[in-house]
N, CA and C atoms as an extended XYZ file, in Angstrom:
375
Properties=species:S:1:pos:R:3:atomname:S:1:resname:S:1:resid:I:1 pbc="F F F"
N        94.211      117.766       93.078 N   MET     1
C        94.775      118.193       91.840 CA  MET     1
C        95.584      119.458       92.065 C   MET     1
N        96.705      119.507       91.452 N   SER     2
C        97.618      120.618       91.655 CA  SER     2
C        97.328      121.754       90.691 C   SER     2
N        97.596      122.991       91.129 N   ASP     3
C        97.486      124.139       90.234 CA  ASP     3
C        98.776      124.328       89.454 C   ASP     3
N        99.776      123.554       89.775 N   ASN     4
C       101.061      123.630       89.104 CA  ASN     4
C       100.974      122.871       87.783 C   ASN     4
N       101.108      123.557       86.622 N   PRO     5
C       100.974      122.870       85.336 CA  PRO     5
C       102.081      121.844       85.083 C   PRO     5
N       103.180      121.929       85.808 N   ALA     6
C       104.271      120.972       85.633 CA  ALA     6
C       104.079      119.721       86.477 C   ALA     6
N       103.036      119.689       87.293 N   ASP     7
C       102.775      118.557       88.174 CA  ASP     7
C       102.432      117.320       87.334 C   ASP     7
N       103.245      116.230       87.427 N   PRO     8
C       102.980      115.044       86.615 CA  PRO     8
C       101.701      114.321       87.013 C   PRO     8
N       101.172      114.613       88.179 N   GLU     9
C        99.946      113.968       88.634 CA  GLU     9
C        98.694      114.757       88.247 C   GLU     9
N        98.869      115.852       87.535 N   ASP    10
C        97.738      116.678       87.129 CA  ASP    10
C        96.891      115.890       86.134 C   ASP    10
N        95.643      115.648       86.468 N   ARG    11
C        94.762      114.827       85.630 CA  ARG    11
C        94.228      115.579       84.424 C   ARG    11
N        94.577      116.834       84.307 N   ARG    12
C        94.139      117.599       83.149 CA  ARG    12
C        95.151      117.522       82.013 C   ARG    12
N        96.103      116.615       82.120 N   THR    13
C        97.146      116.511       81.106 CA  THR    13
C        96.566      115.997       79.796 C   THR    13
N        97.171      116.395       78.692 N   PRO    14
C        96.674      115.936       77.390 CA  PRO    14
C        96.808      114.429       77.240 C   PRO    14
N        96.006      113.861       76.386 N   ARG    15
C        95.976      112.427       76.165 CA  ARG    15
C        97.329      111.849       75.751 C   ARG    15
N        98.110      112.596       75.001 N   GLU    16
C        99.372      112.067       74.481 CA  GLU    16
C       100.424      111.804       75.561 C   GLU    16
N       100.223      112.315       76.765 N   VAL    17
C       101.185      112.038       77.835 CA  VAL    17
C       100.681      110.948       78.785 C   VAL    17
N        99.538      110.385       78.469 N   ARG    18
C        99.003      109.282       79.257 CA  ARG    18
C        99.541      107.956       78.734 C   ARG    18
N        99.281      106.888       79.474 N   LEU    19
C        99.703      105.547       79.082 CA  LEU    19
C        99.062      105.184       77.749 C   LEU    19
N        99.899      104.866       76.789 N   LYS    20
C        99.389      104.506       75.460 CA  LYS    20
C        98.787      103.112       75.497 C   LYS    20
N        97.754      102.912       74.684 N   GLN    21
C        97.046      101.636       74.655 CA  GLN    21
C        97.982      100.479       74.317 C   GLN    21
N        98.917      100.685       73.387 N   GLU    22
C        99.818       99.588       73.035 CA  GLU    22
C       100.746       99.227       74.200 C   GLU    22
N       101.117      100.226       75.021 N   HIS    23
C       101.924       99.946       76.207 CA  HIS    23
C       101.097       99.202       77.247 C   HIS    23
N        99.855       99.639       77.416 N   ARG    24
C        98.951       98.971       78.355 CA  ARG    24
C        98.791       97.502       77.957 C   ARG    24
N        98.550       97.251       76.688 N   GLU    25
C        98.363       95.886       76.204 CA  GLU    25
C        99.634       95.064       76.351 C   GLU    25
N       100.781       95.675       76.101 N   SER    26
C       102.061       94.983       76.251 CA  SER    26
C       102.298       94.581       77.708 C   SER    26
N       102.004       95.485       78.612 N   ILE    27
C       102.163       95.190       80.047 CA  ILE    27
C       101.211       94.075       80.459 C   ILE    27
N        99.957       94.170       80.037 N   LEU    28
C        98.981       93.144       80.394 CA  LEU    28
C        99.372       91.785       79.815 C   LEU    28
N        99.918       91.779       78.604 N   HIS    29
C       100.371       90.524       77.994 CA  HIS    29
C       101.514       89.912       78.810 C   HIS    29
N       102.471       90.738       79.206 N   ALA    30
C       103.595       90.258       80.011 CA  ALA    30
C       103.104       89.723       81.358 C   ALA    30
N       102.164       90.441       81.981 N   LEU    31
C       101.609       89.974       83.258 CA  LEU    31
C       100.909       88.633       83.089 C   LEU    31
N       100.198       88.473       81.977 N   LYS    32
C        99.508       87.205       81.711 CA  LYS    32
C       100.513       86.069       81.574 C   LYS    32
N       101.622       86.318       80.881 N   GLN    33
C       102.650       85.287       80.732 CA  GLN    33
C       103.242       84.892       82.081 C   GLN    33
N       103.556       85.874       82.900 N   VAL    34
C       104.105       85.580       84.224 CA  VAL    34
C       103.067       84.838       85.061 C   VAL    34
N       101.822       85.264       84.945 N   HIS    35
C       100.730       84.618       85.676 CA  HIS    35
C       100.661       83.129       85.327 C   HIS    35
N       100.764       82.813       84.046 N   GLU    36
C       100.728       81.420       83.612 CA  GLU    36
C       101.900       80.638       84.197 C   GLU    36
N       103.069       81.237       84.238 N   ARG    37
C       104.251       80.567       84.806 CA  ARG    37
C       104.070       80.308       86.297 C   ARG    37
N       103.476       81.265       86.989 N   VAL    38
C       103.237       81.087       88.422 CA  VAL    38
C       102.288       79.912       88.642 C   VAL    38
N       101.230       79.838       87.851 N   HIS    39
C       100.272       78.736       88.009 CA  HIS    39
C       100.918       77.396       87.685 C   HIS    39
N       101.811       77.374       86.703 N   GLU    40
C       102.524       76.139       86.363 CA  GLU    40
C       103.450       75.707       87.495 C   GLU    40
N       103.962       76.650       88.258 N   ALA    41
C       104.940       76.360       89.310 CA  ALA    41
C       104.296       75.854       90.600 C   ALA    41
N       102.976       76.023       90.764 N   TYR    42
C       102.328       75.581       92.001 CA  TYR    42
C       102.563       74.092       92.223 C   TYR    42
N       103.000       73.713       93.417 N   PRO    43
C       103.144       72.282       93.728 CA  PRO    43
C       101.786       71.589       93.639 C   PRO    43
N       101.812       70.337       93.212 N   ASP    44
C       100.568       69.580       93.023 CA  ASP    44
C        99.876       69.222       94.330 C   ASP    44
N       100.659       69.003       95.374 N   LYS    45
C       100.091       68.537       96.640 CA  LYS    45
C       100.244       69.608       97.712 C   LYS    45
N        99.324       69.578       98.664 N   SER    46
C        99.424       70.509       99.788 CA  SER    46
C       100.495       70.028      100.753 C   SER    46
N       100.936       70.930      101.605 N   SER    47
C       101.992       70.638      102.578 CA  SER    47
C       101.533       71.077      103.956 C   SER    47
N       102.104       70.480      104.994 N   PRO    48
C       101.753       70.910      106.357 CA  PRO    48
C       102.109       72.388      106.567 C   PRO    48
N       101.285       73.059      107.369 N   LYS    49
C       101.509       74.475      107.642 CA  LYS    49
C       102.905       74.696      108.211 C   LYS    49
N       103.540       75.739      107.728 N   LEU    50
C       104.874       76.197      108.102 CA  LEU    50
C       106.007       75.319      107.563 C   LEU    50
N       105.685       74.293      106.776 N   SER    51
C       106.738       73.511      106.124 CA  SER    51
C       107.248       74.322      104.929 C   SER    51
N       108.362       73.908      104.347 N   GLN    52
C       108.906       74.628      103.199 CA  GLN    52
C       107.922       74.603      102.026 C   GLN    52
N       107.229       73.472      101.857 N   GLY    53
C       106.224       73.387      100.797 CA  GLY    53
C       105.104       74.403      100.998 C   GLY    53
N       104.653       74.560      102.235 N   TRP    54
C       103.613       75.534      102.553 CA  TRP    54
C       104.114       76.945      102.270 C   TRP    54
N       105.350       77.228      102.684 N   VAL    55
C       105.924       78.558      102.446 CA  VAL    55
C       106.010       78.823      100.946 C   VAL    55
N       106.453       77.828      100.185 N   ASP    56
C       106.549       78.002       98.731 CA  ASP    56
C       105.180       78.276       98.113 C   ASP    56
N       104.160       77.544       98.558 N   ARG    57
C       102.799       77.766       98.037 CA  ARG    57
C       102.307       79.173       98.391 C   ARG    57
N       102.575       79.632       99.618 N   ARG    58
C       102.157       80.974      100.035 CA  ARG    58
C       102.898       82.043       99.235 C   ARG    58
N       104.187       81.801       98.968 N   ARG    59
C       104.952       82.745       98.155 CA  ARG    59
C       104.350       82.867       96.757 C   ARG    59
N       104.037       81.715       96.163 N   LEU    60
C       103.435       81.742       94.829 CA  LEU    60
C       102.056       82.395       94.860 C   LEU    60
N       101.296       82.145       95.921 N   LEU    61
C       100.003       82.804       96.061 CA  LEU    61
C       100.191       84.317       96.156 C   LEU    61
N       101.182       84.749       96.905 N   LEU    62
C       101.465       86.184       97.033 CA  LEU    62
C       101.817       86.788       95.671 C   LEU    62
N       102.638       86.098       94.906 N   VAL    63
C       102.984       86.580       93.562 CA  VAL    63
C       101.732       86.629       92.693 C   VAL    63
N       100.906       85.587       92.765 N   ASP    64
C        99.668       85.531       91.994 CA  ASP    64
C        98.767       86.723       92.331 C   ASP    64
N        98.601       86.989       93.609 N   LEU    65
C        97.756       88.107       94.039 CA  LEU    65
C        98.358       89.455       93.630 C   LEU    65
N        99.673       89.563       93.709 N   ALA    66
C       100.339       90.801       93.294 CA  ALA    66
C       100.157       91.030       91.797 C   ALA    66
N       100.185       89.960       91.024 N   LEU    67
C        99.948       90.091       89.585 CA  LEU    67
C        98.526       90.579       89.306 C   LEU    67
N        97.551       90.042       90.055 N   HIS    68
C        96.171       90.526       89.919 CA  HIS    68
C        96.085       92.013       90.265 C   HIS    68
N        96.809       92.422       91.294 N   LEU    69
C        96.855       93.834       91.682 CA  LEU    69
C        97.426       94.669       90.540 C   LEU    69
N        98.512       94.207       89.938 N   CYS    70
C        99.114       94.919       88.812 CA  CYS    70
C        98.137       95.006       87.636 C   CYS    70
N        97.476       93.910       87.340 N   GLU    71
C        96.505       93.901       86.243 CA  GLU    71
C        95.387       94.902       86.502 C   GLU    71
N        94.912       94.931       87.721 N   GLU    72
C        93.848       95.867       88.088 CA  GLU    72
C        94.309       97.310       87.902 C   GLU    72
N        95.566       97.557       88.219 N   ALA    73
C        96.098       98.915       88.146 CA  ALA    73
C        96.237       99.423       86.713 C   ALA    73
N        96.475       98.529       85.754 N   VAL    74
C        96.732       99.001       84.390 CA  VAL    74
C        95.691       98.593       83.362 C   VAL    74
N        94.663       97.845       83.749 N   LYS    75
C        93.781       97.245       82.744 CA  LYS    75
C        92.885       98.216       81.982 C   LYS    75
N        92.522       99.342       82.541 N   GLY    76
C        91.600      100.216       81.831 CA  GLY    76
C        91.932      101.678       82.000 C   GLY    76
N        91.195      102.482       81.294 N   GLU    77
C        91.383      103.927       81.391 CA  GLU    77
C        91.000      104.453       82.766 C   GLU    77
N        89.958      103.858       83.344 N   THR    78
C        89.558      104.266       84.686 CA  THR    78
C        89.988      103.189       85.665 C   THR    78
N        90.259      103.610       86.849 N   LEU    79
C        90.747      102.709       87.888 CA  LEU    79
C        89.598      102.346       88.808 C   LEU    79
N        89.378      101.073       88.993 N   GLY    80
C        88.368      100.619       89.940 CA  GLY    80
C        88.960      100.688       91.336 C   GLY    80
N        88.735      101.794       92.026 N   ALA    81
C        89.374      102.026       93.324 CA  ALA    81
C        89.008      100.937       94.327 C   ALA    81
N        87.759      100.526       94.348 N   ARG    82
C        87.343       99.483       95.290 CA  ARG    82
C        88.035       98.160       94.969 C   ARG    82
N        88.058       97.799       93.700 N   GLU    83
C        88.700       96.554       93.286 CA  GLU    83
C        90.189       96.584       93.619 C   GLU    83
N        90.811       97.732       93.396 N   LEU    84
C        92.230       97.879       93.700 CA  LEU    84
C        92.481       97.693       95.200 C   LEU    84
N        91.639       98.310       96.025 N   ALA    85
C        91.791       98.183       97.472 CA  ALA    85
C        91.563       96.741       97.918 C   ALA    85
N        90.586       96.061       97.324 N   GLU    86
C        90.333       94.660       97.677 CA  GLU    86
C        91.524       93.777       97.314 C   GLU    86
N        92.113       94.036       96.163 N   ARG    87
C        93.302       93.269       95.750 CA  ARG    87
C        94.475       93.548       96.696 C   ARG    87
N        94.633       94.809       97.067 N   LEU    88
C        95.709       95.170       97.992 CA  LEU    88
C        95.515       94.481       99.334 C   LEU    88
N        94.289       94.428       99.803 N   HIS    89
C        93.994       93.732      101.055 CA  HIS    89
C        94.429       92.272      100.969 C   HIS    89
N        94.113       91.609       99.871 N   SER    90
C        94.492       90.203       99.706 CA  SER    90
C        96.002       90.026       99.732 C   SER    90
N        96.724       90.925       99.061 N   VAL    91
C        98.191       90.865       99.056 CA  VAL    91
C        98.714       91.012      100.481 C   VAL    91
N        98.213       91.992      101.211 N   LEU    92
C        98.678       92.223      102.576 CA  LEU    92
C        98.326       91.063      103.499 C   LEU    92
N        97.156       90.473      103.306 N   PHE    93
C        96.725       89.366      104.145 CA  PHE    93
C        97.676       88.176      104.019 C   PHE    93
N        98.031       87.815      102.778 N   VAL    94
C        98.946       86.692      102.574 CA  VAL    94
C       100.357       87.078      102.998 C   VAL    94
N       100.755       88.303      102.737 N   ALA    95
C       102.105       88.749      103.121 CA  ALA    95
C       102.297       88.664      104.633 C   ALA    95
N       101.259       88.963      105.405 N   GLN    96
C       101.412       88.909      106.865 CA  GLN    96
C       101.634       87.486      107.343 C   GLN    96
N       101.163       86.487      106.587 N   GLU    97
C       101.449       85.095      106.956 CA  GLU    97
C       102.930       84.769      106.763 C   GLU    97
N       103.537       85.390      105.770 N   LEU    98
C       104.953       85.141      105.484 CA  LEU    98
C       105.878       86.036      106.304 C   LEU    98
N       105.346       87.134      106.804 N   ALA    99
C       106.155       88.069      107.601 CA  ALA    99
C       105.377       88.483      108.843 C   ALA    99
N       105.098       87.519      109.730 N   PRO   100
C       104.325       87.862      110.930 CA  PRO   100
C       105.087       88.835      111.818 C   PRO   100
N       104.331       89.654      112.510 N   GLY   101
C       104.950       90.578      113.453 CA  GLY   101
C       105.417       91.880      112.834 C   GLY   101
N       105.062       92.124      111.587 N   HIS   102
C       105.503       93.359      110.928 CA  HIS   102
C       104.355       94.331      110.659 C   HIS   102
N       103.238       94.138      111.307 N   GLY   103
C       102.126       95.083      111.189 CA  GLY   103
C       101.339       94.976      109.903 C   GLY   103
N       101.573       93.946      109.115 N   LEU   104
C       100.852       93.825      107.845 CA  LEU   104
C        99.383       93.471      108.066 C   LEU   104
N        99.106       92.759      109.153 N   GLU   105
C        97.709       92.438      109.459 CA  GLU   105
C        96.923       93.724      109.730 C   GLU   105
N        97.526       94.637      110.472 N   LYS   106
C        96.889       95.924      110.754 CA  LYS   106
C        96.713       96.720      109.464 C   LYS   106
N        97.724       96.683      108.610 N   ALA   107
C        97.627       97.387      107.326 CA  ALA   107
C        96.480       96.817      106.492 C   ALA   107
N        96.339       95.485      106.483 N   ALA   108
C        95.250       94.853      105.746 CA  ALA   108
C        93.900       95.283      106.304 C   ALA   108
N        93.792       95.353      107.644 N   GLU   109
C        92.544       95.801      108.277 CA  GLU   109
C        92.220       97.241      107.890 C   GLU   109
N        93.239       98.097      107.854 N   LEU   110
C        93.019       99.499      107.489 CA  LEU   110
C        92.541       99.634      106.044 C   LEU   110
N        93.065       98.792      105.167 N   VAL   111
C        92.603       98.816      103.775 CA  VAL   111
C        91.129       98.442      103.722 C   VAL   111
N        90.744       97.406      104.473 N   LEU   112
C        89.331       97.015      104.502 CA  LEU   112
C        88.456       98.131      105.063 C   LEU   112
N        88.919       98.781      106.130 N   GLU   113
C        88.158       99.884      106.716 CA  GLU   113
C        87.981      101.014      105.710 C   GLU   113
N        89.003      101.255      104.908 N   SER   114
C        88.933      102.348      103.935 CA  SER   114
C        87.897      102.089      102.858 C   SER   114
N        87.524      100.833      102.649 N   LEU   115
C        86.512      100.529      101.635 CA  LEU   115
C        85.157      101.095      102.012 C   LEU   115
N        84.938      101.341      103.283 N   GLY   116
C        83.686      101.930      103.730 CA  GLY   116
C        83.628      103.436      103.523 C   GLY   116
N        84.753      104.018      103.146 N   GLU   117
C        84.825      105.458      102.937 CA  GLU   117
C        84.668      105.784      101.455 C   GLU   117
N        84.370      107.002      101.154 N   GLY   118
C        84.276      107.446       99.768 CA  GLY   118
C        82.943      107.078       99.149 C   GLY   118
N        82.788      107.488       97.907 N   GLU   119
C        81.533      107.220       97.186 CA  GLU   119
C        81.511      105.796       96.671 C   GLU   119
N        80.379      105.099       96.803 N   PRO   120
C        80.277      103.758       96.235 CA  PRO   120
C        80.418      103.822       94.720 C   PRO   120
N        81.203      102.923       94.164 N   GLY   121
C        81.358      102.866       92.713 CA  GLY   121
C        82.198      103.965       92.114 C   GLY   121
N        82.849      104.761       92.954 N   LEU   122
C        83.668      105.861       92.465 CA  LEU   122
C        84.826      105.331       91.642 C   LEU   122
N        84.995      105.878       90.445 N   LYS   123
C        86.109      105.505       89.574 CA  LYS   123
C        87.086      106.662       89.553 C   LYS   123
N        88.374      106.359       89.714 N   VAL   124
C        89.413      107.376       89.712 CA  VAL   124
C        90.181      107.262       88.428 C   VAL   124
N        90.342      108.360       87.722 N   ASP   125
C        91.084      108.382       86.470 CA  ASP   125
C        92.532      108.691       86.751 C   ASP   125
């Protein structure tokens, strides 16, 4: 936490400068709509690995997981740090399948390792 009162990340800020509940609900509603569209777009049948159908399914899975990450980030007043890290790990894990050789697998491993750090059940506001 910063001693600078102008710091936008200062958690001692008054309630009126925080995310308003109606904005939170609007964002969550929009995410839900996009989520439904993603699920509707999933191909009905599986495809051989590395085929265009497989790539399309992995892309949609990545979008689905990213939407869950977004929902986790905005759903409540307190942030479930562990849940957020677990969602991020899932995003990175699928992303590394679509972009092999870019260190995303290592990034996913580091996120998992970080879950062992910090206080269990710690909520970050």
